[in-house]
N, C-alpha and C positions, 0 to 999 in steps of 0.2 A: 575300536574300543567301544563297550556296548553298557548301554546306562541302564536302570531298573526306567519301569515303567513310568509313567505319570501318573498320581495317583487319580482316584476319582474323583469328583465335585459329591458332596451329597444331595440326599434326597432329597426333590424339591419338598414341600411341607404337604400331608396330605388336607385335598379338597373333600371335606367329610360331605358336604351338596350333591355331590357327586357319588359319591357311596351311595348316599341317603338314596337318588335316583336309579342309583343300576336296582339295588334289590326291589324298588318298590315298581321297574318296570319287569324284573323275571317276574313277578309273581302275578304282572297282568296278563302277561305271554303263558303263563298257569292258566289262567282263568278264560281264553283266549281259545286252548286247547281245548278246555271244557265246555264247548261251546254243546260236543255230539251227545255230553249229557245233559243236560238241559238248560243249561248257565250261560247265560245272553248278557253279560256283564262288563269283559271289557270285547269291543266287537272292531275296534281298530286293535285289536293289541300285537296282530301282524307288523305293524308298520316300529315295533318295540326292532327289530333287531337290526331297522336300518339307525335307530338312537346308537345303543350297541354299537355298530360297526362307527358311529360318530365319536363314539366316544374311547373307541380304542386307539383312534388315530390319535386323539384330542393327548389320554395318558403317555400311549407309546411316545407322541414327540416329545411333553414339556420331561419325559423321565430319559430319556435318550439325545438328545438332539445334542448336548454340550458334550458329551463327550468321546472318547476315541475309540469305535466296535468296530470291532471282526467281523462280518457280516454271517460266516459260515460264524464266530462259536453265538452270535446273536440269535441266528433264526434257531441254533442247539434249545439257548434257554427260552425263546417262544414254546417249538413244541414242547420240551418238559414244565412249562408256565400251564399248557392246553391240555394234556397229552392223560397224567393220572383223572380228572373226572370224565374226558370223556369216555377213556375207558371204564370205571364205573356205570355211566351210564349202558355205555356199550352190551358189559354183561346183562344189566337189567333188561335190554334189548334182545339179547338173547336170549332168557331165558323167556319172555313176550312169546318171537317167535318159536320158541320151541314148545312152548306148550301151544300153541296152536297146531302144530303137526301132531298131535294127537287126537285121537278117537272123537276124545270132548267136541271137536271144532267138524263143520263141514268142512268136507273139500273148498278145495280155493277159496277158504275163507283172510291166508296168508300166503308162505312162500310156501314153493316147492320147496322138496329136501335140497337139492341139487343149485340151487336158489339163494338155500339159505348159507351152505358151503362154501361156493364161490365168494356172493357180499361180506361174508365172517369175516376171509382172508385178507379181501379187500378193505373194512372197513376199520381188523384190526392198524394197520397201514395208516392210519386216519383217509383215505383215499375216496374216493366214488365208486360205489358197484356198477360194474357192466352187466349187468347178471340182470337188473331189477330198471326200473323206470325210476321208482326213487334214487336222489344220488345216496342217502343212507338208511335201506331197508329195516336194519337192526335199532335203529334212534332217530326219529326225524330230521328233528330238529338240528344234528349234527353237522348238517351242510352249510350252515352258517361258520358251524367253526374251520369244517376246510378253508374256503371264502377267505374267513376273520387267518389260516394262519398264510394263504396267498398273499393275504394284504400286507402281513408281516412280513417275509420275505425281501415283497418289492421294499418296503420302508428299509431293512437291512443293508442291502445291494447298493438301492438308486437313490432314493429320496430325502434320508438324510443325510447324503450330497449336494442337494438340489436345492438350487436358491429359492428363494418366496415368489420371486419372480415367476420362475419355471412351470411349480405349484401351482402356481394361479390359474397359468394357462393352460394345466394337466387338467382343474377340475373343471376348465369351460367348456373339453372334448368329453369325459366326467358326463357334467350335465345336461351335457348335447345326444349323447349316447345313452343314457337312462329313461332323455323324454322320448325318445323315437324305442325303447323298446317298450314305456311303459302305453306306446298312442299303439302298438300293436296289438299287444296284448292286451289289453283296455284297463289293465291292474298291475302297481307294482307288487304286490304279492305273489312272489314266487323265485325263482333258484333252489326248492329243495327236488327238482328231477330234471334227469336231463331234456326235455324239450323244453325247459325254461332258468337253464343257465346259463343263460347269456345274462337274465335280467337279476340274479342272484351276482353274474361280473361285474356289470354297471352298480347296482346298487349298493355294494361296497367298491367300488371303483370311486363314487363321488362321497359318500357319507366317509371315510379312510380320509380321503384328501382332506377334507373339507373339515377334519378333526384337525388332521397337523398346523392347516391353517389358520388353527384356532389360539392352534398351543404358542403359535411362533408368533401373534398378535396379540393377545395378553401379558400384560406383561403384573397390575397392577396385583401385590397378594392381598386375597382374599381375608376378608374381616367380618367378625363373628355380627351377626344381629340375623331377625324375625323375615330380612326381606327375603333371607333363603326359600322361604315355607312357598314365595314364589313360584320359581321354577319346577320343586314339586307338585303342586299342584297341575298348574299349565300342565307338564306331562303326563300325569292320573286324567284331568279333564281329554289329553287328545286322545290317548288310549282305552277309555272309554264311552266315551260320546260315540255312536253308529257312524259309521263309514257314509257318501251319501251315490243313489245309484246314478246308473248313465254318462254323459260324458262329461257329469260334475264331479266324476270319481275321481280321476284325472289328473285334474286340479284340484283337489282337495289332496290327495298323494303325495304327490309335487309340491303343493304346500308346506305341506310337515314337512317333508323328508329335505326339500332345498330351504326351509327359512324360519318353518315355527322351531326348527329340533336343534340349527344348531344357536337360534336365540336362548331356547332352553339351556345350550352348554355353556352358552358365552356369561350368562344369569350365572348358572351353579359354579359354574370354575370366581366369580366377581363374591359369591356371599357364602359366608361358614356359618353351617347351623350355633345359633346359639351354645355355650358351654351345654348346657343340661338334656341340648339330643344330641351330644356329641358322639355318648354309646351309642344310642340306639343306633344312626349313622353311620357306625363306623360296621354293628353288625351284621345290615344290612347290605353292606357292599363287602364284605367279606362269606356272605353266606348265597351273595347272587349268582353266582356261577355253578356253585351245586344242585341248584333250585333247576336256573334251565338247564343241567348238563342230562339231571336225572327223571325228570317230570314227566317226560313223556311214554316214555315205559309202563310204567308206576300208576299213570293215569287209569290204563286200557287193567291192568293187574288188578288196580283197587277197586272201579267197577266191575271187572267178574266177580271180583270176590262177596261186592255187596246185591250184583243182581242174582248171586246164588244165596246169598242169606235170607234176602229178599229186601234188603234194604230200601229208601225212598232217596232223592238225591238229598236233602233235605237233610238226610241225618249222616252220610257216608264223605259228602264234602269237604261241612265243615271238619271234622278229627284226620280225612286225606291230608284236607291243608295243612295240616298242624302235626300229622305226623312227616309232611315232607317237611317241613319247616326243621324238624329234629333232626332227621337225616339228613338234610344239607350243612345242617351245624357241624354233627358227626363228623361228617366225609369232611368237611373243609377242615376243621379243627386236629383234624387223626390222620385220615388217611388222604389227604390230598399234600399238609409240607413232606410227612414219612416219607410220599414217595416222589414228591421232589427230588427231597434232600438223594434218593437213592439213585435217583439218573441222572443226578447233577456227578456225583460218584460215579457210573458208571462212562457217561457223556463226557465231561467236561474233565478227565483228571489234572487238580493242581500238582505243579511240580518243582520248588524250589528253582528261588533266581540263583541265575551263576553268582553273578557280581554282590548280594548279600545272601548271607543263608538264612537272617533272621526273615526276612518279605518272601513271599511267594508272586507267584505271576498271577492274574486275574485274566481269566478265559478274555475277554472281550475286550479288554485293551489291546492297541498294537504294540509292539517293542520297536523303539527306537535303535537306530544304531549309525554311529558319529565315530565313521574312519580318522577323521583326524580333527578331535575338539581345536577349540583355540586355547592356546597360553594363558588366556587371561581365569580357565576356568577353573574355581574354583576347586579344592578337596572336599568331598563332605566322609 
């Protein structure tokens, strides 16, 4: 006899301070990538990637740890969550690279036509390109989405079932691996190209695992208080200050990733913003992924148009940032949910349950089969 799947637990309450920090970090990544245009405000902005990995592990574990999930269906759900905005950024990158193939640009500035076609085929599948040194030459920041998807797969197939003690042992191994990678390369700022792909793997391993462990150890609900501004301010400060040089750089980067970033997430999970800041915090979280996914090719397109029009940086960059936020809001509000809905219909068809016509089978629930139910079982 088969019984209906167990109902899912209600989702945990939103942690709006983490939403606000996600949006702030995405904007600081944009400022970091504007350094080629003469903007040097967020010189440690590359460390926001490790913060995103940490936050991803925290949110995934907090949402799914207490659910009975099917690993394959969970993997599909994560791909559906990541792909629409990844695709939007990729198409903007395709426009950028196609533009670079025109006679307006000197030969050798962009990709060759064969590199472009090979990279397009692999990057469309969210896979790194074998034709270039950059893993995702059509949209550079997408390398971190690839590693995040790998971490999500590891969670769905392994981490969700592993005990906290096991994950702590694995975290120590990841910390040693990350330290060795940083010591060998002299910086943690790697992962976007094949020669530094091992650094990207080390970064996601440590931070994603640390996020899961944090989620399993923070039990108290967050309270609304102005103290929520403390972790947000700390995050902004860490990403704005210039990193040191020489041997101190290794200590600084590892200190931020292994100590400061987990402390910031811990504080952000304990304090929710006051009610007056709830809406802006939610909006920052809502547009954060879209900002990250599309900003890189738009910097090139906006910078080239400004150069052709003779606009100085102080004029076009503020307009660009406003336009980026507006475009990200539109994508997050319209494109992302509509595309996710279509992908769910295609990849996760929901069929009526045989045991109850009024109930449907949820894709990430395990089905329970009982061959010999106890006689005392009550009928429903």
